[in-house]
Wavefront OBJ file of the C-alpha trace (Angstrom):
o trace
v -37.680 149.648 -0.927
v -41.332 149.202 -1.559
v -42.566 146.661 -2.895
v -45.222 146.495 -5.802
v -48.164 145.995 -3.492
v -47.137 148.913 -1.617
v -47.127 151.813 -4.099
v -50.520 153.293 -5.638
v -51.310 153.116 -9.109
v -51.970 157.064 -10.117
v -55.392 158.303 -10.137
v -57.005 161.128 -9.214
v -58.212 160.396 -6.086
v -55.012 159.118 -5.770
v -52.981 162.605 -6.049
v -56.306 164.067 -3.291
v -55.059 161.503 -1.165
v -51.363 162.434 -1.404
v -51.761 166.212 -0.752
v -54.239 165.501 2.339
v -51.814 163.713 3.926
v -49.215 166.695 3.056
v -51.805 168.937 4.817
v -52.055 166.475 7.973
v -47.844 166.226 8.103
v -47.402 169.968 8.190
v -50.347 170.111 10.717
v -49.655 167.913 13.236
v -46.126 167.073 13.173
v -45.440 170.740 12.503
v -48.110 172.521 14.028
v -48.959 174.668 10.984
v -52.234 175.637 10.837
v -54.266 176.740 7.466
v -54.095 179.969 8.137
v -50.681 179.939 7.821
v -50.620 178.277 4.349
v -50.695 179.455 0.784
v -50.904 176.299 -1.708
v -49.053 176.657 -4.788
v -50.464 174.440 -7.815
v -49.159 174.420 -11.296
v -50.835 172.183 -14.484
v -52.355 169.180 -13.701
v -51.136 169.892 -9.925
v -53.572 172.634 -10.014
v -56.179 169.649 -9.170
v -55.107 168.508 -6.481
v -54.216 171.945 -5.403
v -58.038 172.881 -5.701
v -59.277 169.977 -3.936
v -57.435 170.749 -0.655
v -58.365 174.338 -1.528
v -61.966 173.911 -1.357
v -62.206 172.074 2.216
v -60.183 174.426 3.837
v -61.747 177.525 4.536
v -59.404 179.659 6.057
v -56.168 179.287 3.833
v -54.169 182.332 3.402
v -53.917 182.095 -0.668
v -53.723 179.797 -3.535
v -51.649 180.162 -6.637
v -52.610 178.522 -9.784
v -49.721 178.662 -12.069
v -51.624 177.795 -15.838
v -54.051 175.764 -14.579
v -56.345 173.929 -16.025
v -59.817 173.620 -16.182
v -60.572 170.387 -16.335
v -58.690 167.228 -17.802
v -61.083 166.629 -20.584
v -61.205 170.476 -20.856
v -57.651 170.460 -21.913
v -57.429 167.678 -24.281
v -60.773 167.736 -26.356
v -60.972 172.227 -26.528
v -64.944 171.894 -24.867
v -67.139 174.569 -22.909
v -68.331 171.625 -20.479
v -67.702 169.163 -18.411
v -68.494 164.985 -18.408
v -69.491 163.089 -15.183
v -66.472 161.065 -16.053
v -63.741 163.934 -16.402
v -61.064 164.686 -14.153
v -59.670 167.187 -12.122
v -62.981 169.253 -12.275
v -61.120 172.841 -11.347
v -63.546 174.691 -13.043
v -66.655 173.495 -10.432
v -64.237 173.266 -7.286
v -63.102 177.094 -7.647
v -66.193 177.858 -6.719
v -65.872 176.672 -3.071
v -62.950 178.111 -2.448
v -62.863 180.948 0.484
v -59.208 182.449 0.075
v -57.534 185.000 -2.497
v -56.715 183.142 -5.501
v -53.689 184.092 -7.822
v -54.241 183.212 -11.541
v -50.980 182.906 -13.464
v -50.790 181.809 -16.945
v -48.744 182.521 -19.967
v -50.718 183.800 -23.413
v -48.924 181.248 -25.999
v -49.295 184.643 -28.589
v -47.539 187.127 -26.877
v -44.812 184.631 -24.394
v -45.977 186.717 -21.598
v -46.462 185.679 -18.434
v -49.827 187.747 -16.927
v -50.556 187.649 -13.071
v -54.714 187.909 -12.285
v -55.858 188.261 -8.824
v -58.902 186.551 -8.477
v -61.241 186.331 -5.589
v -64.037 184.064 -5.951
v -66.560 183.969 -2.514
l 1 2 3 4 5 6 7 8 9 10 11 12 13 14 15 16 17 18 19 20 21 22 23 24 25 26 27 28 29 30 31 32 33 34 35 36 37 38 39 40 41 42 43 44 45 46 47 48 49 50 51 52 53 54 55 56 57 58 59 60 61 62 63 64 65 66 67 68 69 70 71 72 73 74 75 76 77 78 79 80 81 82 83 84 85 86 87 88 89 90 91 92 93 94 95 96 97 98 99 100 101 102 103 104 105 106 107 108 109 110 111 112 113 114 115 116 117 118 119 120
């Protein structure tokens, strides 16, 4: 049982620390290399996923399901990124070296759209 002083407060930085800890565990405890990993991120989870993907150049791939461009772009419907914005995915995806599959659902047709995207 964890005390309240041991629990982390929810924050963007803590989600990055969490996904990095999971990757370190997979690598050290299970011997899984980044070449064997396909990362998956959905909605807000696309933030930590792209954070890790932007740091691992030899990943097998990334799947983004209904990913966000950034926190404020979702909430405020703006076309630019503020310095205090969270999950700046629109900037981080440019650093991803592996194949990326983007899955998004159209609100107008209610159909799933799968768009394979490669970023260099």
